[in-house]
MARPA-737988 format. One record per residue: residue number from 1; x, y, z of N, C-alpha, C in turn. Coordinates in pm, whole numbers, plus 32768, in hexadecimal, padded with zeros to 4 digits. Layout:
// residues N
<pt kegu="NUM" n_c1="X" n_c2="Y" n_c3="Z" ca_c1="X" ca_c2="Y" ca_c3="Z" c_c1="X" c_c2="Y" c_c3="Z"/>
...
//
This chain:
// residues 67
<pt kegu="1" n_c1="DF63" n_c2="72FD" n_c3="C96A" ca_c1="DEEE" ca_c2="72AD" ca_c3="C987" c_c1="DF0E" c_c2="721A" c_c3="C96F"/>
<pt kegu="2" n_c1="DF09" n_c2="71CE" n_c3="C9D8" ca_c1="DF20" ca_c2="713F" ca_c3="C9D0" c_c1="DE9C" c_c2="70FA" c_c3="C9AB"/>
<pt kegu="3" n_c1="DE9C" n_c2="70A3" n_c3="C947" ca_c1="DE1F" ca_c2="7060" ca_c3="C920" c_c1="DDE0" c_c2="7015" c_c3="C996"/>
<pt kegu="4" n_c1="DD5D" n_c2="7024" n_c3="C9A6" ca_c1="DD18" ca_c2="6FDE" ca_c3="CA11" c_c1="DC99" c_c2="6F97" c_c3="C9DF"/>
<pt kegu="5" n_c1="DC91" n_c2="6F81" n_c3="C95D" ca_c1="DC1D" ca_c2="6F3D" ca_c3="C922" c_c1="DC4B" c_c2="6EC2" c_c3="C8D6"/>
<pt kegu="6" n_c1="DC0B" n_c2="6E52" n_c3="C8F1" ca_c1="DC28" ca_c2="6DD6" ca_c3="C8AA" c_c1="DBDE" c_c2="6DCF" c_c3="C826"/>
<pt kegu="7" n_c1="DBFA" n_c2="6D66" n_c3="C7DC" ca_c1="DBBE" ca_c2="6D55" ca_c3="C758" c_c1="DB27" c_c2="6D44" c_c3="C760"/>
<pt kegu="8" n_c1="DAF8" n_c2="6CF4" n_c3="C7BD" ca_c1="DA67" ca_c2="6CDD" ca_c3="C7CA" c_c1="DA1E" c_c2="6D5F" c_c3="C7EA"/>
<pt kegu="9" n_c1="DA56" n_c2="6DAF" n_c3="C843" ca_c1="DA1B" ca_c2="6E30" ca_c3="C869" c_c1="DA13" c_c2="6E8C" c_c3="C7EF"/>
<pt kegu="10" n_c1="DA7D" n_c2="6E8F" n_c3="C7A1" ca_c1="DA80" ca_c2="6EE4" ca_c3="C72A" c_c1="DA18" c_c2="6EB9" c_c3="C6C3"/>
<pt kegu="11" n_c1="DA0C" n_c2="6E35" n_c3="C6AE" ca_c1="D9AC" ca_c2="6E01" ca_c3="C64C" c_c1="D91D" c_c2="6E20" c_c3="C677"/>
<pt kegu="12" n_c1="D8FF" n_c2="6E0C" n_c3="C6F8" ca_c1="D879" ca_c2="6E28" ca_c3="C72B" c_c1="D856" c_c2="6EBB" c_c3="C718"/>
<pt kegu="13" n_c1="D8B4" n_c2="6F14" n_c3="C735" ca_c1="D89A" ca_c2="6FA3" ca_c3="C724" c_c1="D880" c_c2="6FC8" c_c3="C692"/>
<pt kegu="14" n_c1="D8CD" n_c2="6F8D" n_c3="C636" ca_c1="D8BA" ca_c2="6FA8" ca_c3="C5A7" c_c1="D830" c_c2="6F76" c_c3="C57B"/>
<pt kegu="15" n_c1="D809" n_c2="6EFF" n_c3="C5A8" ca_c1="D786" ca_c2="6EC9" ca_c3="C584" c_c1="D714" c_c2="6F1F" c_c3="C5BA"/>
<pt kegu="16" n_c1="D71F" n_c2="6F4B" n_c3="C636" ca_c1="D6B7" ca_c2="6FA1" ca_c3="C671" c_c1="D6B0" c_c2="7025" c_c3="C624"/>
<pt kegu="17" n_c1="D722" n_c2="705D" n_c3="C600" ca_c1="D725" ca_c2="70DA" ca_c3="C5B3" c_c1="D6E3" c_c2="70C6" c_c3="C52A"/>
<pt kegu="18" n_c1="D6FC" n_c2="7053" n_c3="C4EB" ca_c1="D6BF" ca_c2="7037" ca_c3="C469" c_c1="D627" c_c2="702C" c_c3="C475"/>
<pt kegu="19" n_c1="D5F8" n_c2="6FE8" n_c3="C4DD" ca_c1="D567" ca_c2="6FDB" ca_c3="C4F1" c_c1="D528" c_c2="7064" c_c3="C508"/>
<pt kegu="20" n_c1="D567" n_c2="70B8" n_c3="C559" ca_c1="D532" ca_c2="713E" ca_c3="C573" c_c1="D52E" c_c2="718F" c_c3="C4F1"/>
<pt kegu="21" n_c1="D598" n_c2="7186" n_c3="C4A1" ca_c1="D59C" ca_c2="71D0" ca_c3="C422" c_c1="D52D" c_c2="71A0" c_c3="C3C4"/>
<pt kegu="22" n_c1="D519" n_c2="711E" n_c3="C3BD" ca_c1="D4B0" ca_c2="70E8" ca_c3="C367" c_c1="D426" c_c2="7119" c_c3="C395"/>
<pt kegu="23" n_c1="D410" n_c2="7114" n_c3="C419" ca_c1="D38F" ca_c2="7143" ca_c3="C44E" c_c1="D379" c_c2="71D8" c_c3="C431"/>
<pt kegu="24" n_c1="D3E4" n_c2="7226" n_c3="C43B" ca_c1="D3D7" ca_c2="72B6" ca_c3="C422" c_c1="D3BD" c_c2="72D2" c_c3="C38F"/>
<pt kegu="25" n_c1="D40B" n_c2="7295" n_c3="C336" ca_c1="D400" ca_c2="72B6" ca_c3="C2A8" c_c1="D386" c_c2="7277" c_c3="C265"/>
<pt kegu="26" n_c1="D348" n_c2="7215" n_c3="C2A4" ca_c1="D2CA" ca_c2="71DF" ca_c3="C26F" c_c1="D252" c_c2="722A" c_c3="C2A6"/>
<pt kegu="27" n_c1="D269" n_c2="7284" n_c3="C304" ca_c1="D1FD" ca_c2="72D5" ca_c3="C33A" c_c1="D1B5" c_c2="7296" c_c3="C3B0"/>
<pt kegu="28" n_c1="D1E5" n_c2="7224" n_c3="C3E0" ca_c1="D1A6" ca_c2="71E2" ca_c3="C452" c_c1="D1B8" c_c2="7236" c_c3="C4D0"/>
<pt kegu="29" n_c1="D22E" n_c2="726E" n_c3="C4E0" ca_c1="D24C" ca_c2="72C6" ca_c3="C552" c_c1="D268" c_c2="7350" c_c3="C517"/>
<pt kegu="30" n_c1="D223" n_c2="73B5" n_c3="C54A" ca_c1="D237" ca_c2="743B" ca_c3="C512" c_c1="D22E" c_c2="74A3" c_c3="C581"/>
<pt kegu="31" n_c1="D23D" n_c2="751E" n_c3="C55A" ca_c1="D233" ca_c2="758C" ca_c3="C5B9" c_c1="D2AD" c_c2="7594" c_c3="C614"/>
<pt kegu="32" n_c1="D296" n_c2="75CA" n_c3="C68B" ca_c1="D303" ca_c2="75DD" ca_c3="C6EB" c_c1="D340" c_c2="7558" c_c3="C715"/>
<pt kegu="33" n_c1="D2ED" n_c2="74F4" n_c3="C72D" ca_c1="D31F" ca_c2="7470" ca_c3="C754" c_c1="D378" c_c2="7437" c_c3="C6E6"/>
<pt kegu="34" n_c1="D352" n_c2="7448" n_c3="C66B" ca_c1="D3A1" ca_c2="7416" ca_c3="C5FB" c_c1="D429" c_c2="7457" c_c3="C5F5"/>
<pt kegu="35" n_c1="D42E" n_c2="74D9" n_c3="C609" ca_c1="D4AD" ca_c2="7521" ca_c3="C605" c_c1="D506" c_c2="74F8" c_c3="C679"/>
<pt kegu="36" n_c1="D4CB" n_c2="74EA" n_c3="C6F0" ca_c1="D519" ca_c2="74C0" ca_c3="C765" c_c1="D552" c_c2="7434" c_c3="C74E"/>
<pt kegu="37" n_c1="D501" n_c2="73D9" n_c3="C719" ca_c1="D532" ca_c2="7352" ca_c3="C6FD" c_c1="D59C" c_c2="7351" c_c3="C68F"/>
<pt kegu="38" n_c1="D58E" n_c2="73A8" n_c3="C62E" ca_c1="D5F2" ca_c2="73B0" ca_c3="C5C3" c_c1="D677" c_c2="73E3" c_c3="C5FA"/>
<pt kegu="39" n_c1="D673" n_c2="7443" n_c3="C654" ca_c1="D6EF" ca_c2="7473" ca_c3="C694" c_c1="D72D" c_c2="7403" c_c3="C6E7"/>
<pt kegu="40" n_c1="D6DA" n_c2="73B9" n_c3="C730" ca_c1="D70B" ca_c2="7348" ca_c3="C77F" c_c1="D74C" c_c2="72DF" c_c3="C724"/>
<pt kegu="41" n_c1="D711" n_c2="72C6" n_c3="C6B0" ca_c1="D74A" ca_c2="7268" ca_c3="C651" c_c1="D7D2" c_c2="729A" c_c3="C620"/>
<pt kegu="42" n_c1="D7DE" n_c2="731C" n_c3="C60A" ca_c1="D85F" ca_c2="7355" ca_c3="C5E1" c_c1="D8C9" c_c2="7343" c_c3="C64C"/>
<pt kegu="43" n_c1="D8A2" n_c2="7354" n_c3="C6CA" ca_c1="D8FF" ca_c2="733F" ca_c3="C739" c_c1="D929" c_c2="72AC" c_c3="C73F"/>
<pt kegu="44" n_c1="D8CA" n_c2="7251" n_c3="C72B" ca_c1="D8EA" ca_c2="71C2" ca_c3="C72A" c_c1="D94F" c_c2="71A2" c_c3="C6BD"/>
<pt kegu="45" n_c1="D93C" n_c2="71D8" n_c3="C647" ca_c1="D999" ca_c2="71BE" ca_c3="C5D8" c_c1="DA23" c_c2="71F9" c_c3="C5F8"/>
<pt kegu="46" n_c1="DA26" n_c2="7274" n_c3="C629" ca_c1="DAA6" ca_c2="72B5" ca_c3="C648" c_c1="DAF4" c_c2="7268" c_c3="C6B3"/>
<pt kegu="47" n_c1="DAB0" n_c2="723E" n_c3="C71D" ca_c1="DAF7" ca_c2="71F4" ca_c3="C786" c_c1="DB22" c_c2="716B" c_c3="C755"/>
<pt kegu="48" n_c1="DAD8" n_c2="7130" n_c3="C6FA" ca_c1="DAFF" ca_c2="70AF" ca_c3="C6C2" c_c1="DB7B" c_c2="70BC" c_c3="C66A"/>
<pt kegu="49" n_c1="DB83" n_c2="7128" n_c3="C61F" ca_c1="DBF6" ca_c2="713C" ca_c3="C5C6" c_c1="DC77" c_c2="7150" c_c3="C615"/>
<pt kegu="50" n_c1="DC71" n_c2="719C" n_c3="C681" ca_c1="DCEA" ca_c2="71B9" ca_c3="C6CE" c_c1="DD01" c_c2="7153" c_c3="C73F"/>
<pt kegu="51" n_c1="DCA5" n_c2="70F6" n_c3="C752" ca_c1="DCAF" ca_c2="708D" ca_c3="C7BA" c_c1="DCBD" c_c2="70C5" c_c3="C847"/>
<pt kegu="52" n_c1="DC85" n_c2="7138" n_c3="C85E" ca_c1="DC8D" ca_c2="7176" ca_c3="C8E2" c_c1="DC07" c_c2="71B1" c_c3="C907"/>
<pt kegu="53" n_c1="DBD4" n_c2="718A" n_c3="C97C" ca_c1="DB57" ca_c2="71C1" ca_c3="C9AF" c_c1="DB77" c_c2="7217" c_c3="CA29"/>
<pt kegu="54" n_c1="DB5E" n_c2="7299" n_c3="CA22" ca_c1="DB7F" ca_c2="72F1" ca_c3="CA92" c_c1="DB2F" c_c2="72D1" c_c3="CB11"/>
<pt kegu="55" n_c1="DABC" n_c2="7291" n_c3="CB05" ca_c1="DA6E" ca_c2="726E" ca_c3="CB7C" c_c1="DAA9" c_c2="71F5" c_c3="CBC6"/>
<pt kegu="56" n_c1="DAF8" n_c2="71A4" n_c3="CB82" ca_c1="DB38" ca_c2="7132" ca_c3="CBC4" c_c1="DBAC" c_c2="715F" c_c3="CC1D"/>
<pt kegu="57" n_c1="DBF2" n_c2="71C9" n_c3="CBF6" ca_c1="DC6C" ca_c2="71F4" ca_c3="CC3B" c_c1="DC57" c_c2="7216" c_c3="CCD0"/>
<pt kegu="58" n_c1="DBF5" n_c2="7269" n_c3="CCF5" ca_c1="DBE6" ca_c2="728A" ca_c3="CD83" c_c1="DBC6" c_c2="7212" c_c3="CDDC"/>
<pt kegu="59" n_c1="DB86" n_c2="71AE" n_c3="CDA2" ca_c1="DB60" ca_c2="7138" ca_c3="CDEF" c_c1="DBC8" c_c2="70C8" c_c3="CDE7"/>
<pt kegu="60" n_c1="DC31" n_c2="70DE" n_c3="CD9A" ca_c1="DC9B" ca_c2="707A" ca_c3="CD8D" c_c1="DC6E" c_c2="6FFF" c_c3="CD3F"/>
<pt kegu="61" n_c1="DC07" n_c2="700D" n_c3="CCED" ca_c1="DBD4" ca_c2="6F9C" ca_c3="CCA0" c_c1="DC23" c_c2="6F8A" c_c3="CC20"/>
<pt kegu="62" n_c1="DC29" n_c2="6F0E" n_c3="CBF2" ca_c1="DC68" ca_c2="6EF0" ca_c3="CB73" c_c1="DC31" c_c2="6E6D" c_c3="CB3F"/>
<pt kegu="63" n_c1="DC05" n_c2="6E6C" n_c3="CAC1" ca_c1="DBDA" ca_c2="6DF1" ca_c3="CA82" c_c1="DC45" c_c2="6DBE" c_c3="CA25"/>
<pt kegu="64" n_c1="DCB5" n_c2="6E01" n_c3="CA24" ca_c1="DD27" ca_c2="6DDA" ca_c3="C9D2" c_c1="DD6D" c_c2="6D63" c_c3="CA14"/>
<pt kegu="65" n_c1="DD91" n_c2="6CFD" n_c3="C9C5" ca_c1="DDD4" ca_c2="6C8A" ca_c3="CA01" c_c1="DE5B" c_c2="6CB1" c_c3="CA3D"/>
<pt kegu="66" n_c1="DE7F" n_c2="6C6E" n_c3="CAA8" ca_c1="DEFF" ca_c2="6C8A" ca_c3="CAEB" c_c1="DF71" c_c2="6C61" c_c3="CA92"/>
<pt kegu="67" n_c1="DFDB" n_c2="6CB1" n_c3="CA94" ca_c1="E053" ca_c2="6C91" ca_c3="CA44" c_c1="E0C0" c_c2="6C5E" c_c3="CA9E"/>
//
């Protein structure tokens, strides 16, 4: 897997995941929607850690700076 995520993309995903987690654990978002958003937050964190987004690959997208 070749990295296809830049630093800004990774930071934005981590921040969105943190906001979703805060909303879930404070009880603002709950039920099925809360669980779906929490899973989405987990996916955001996982893709940020490995710097690879599987949805970018089929479209040939990359936010990673050119080397």
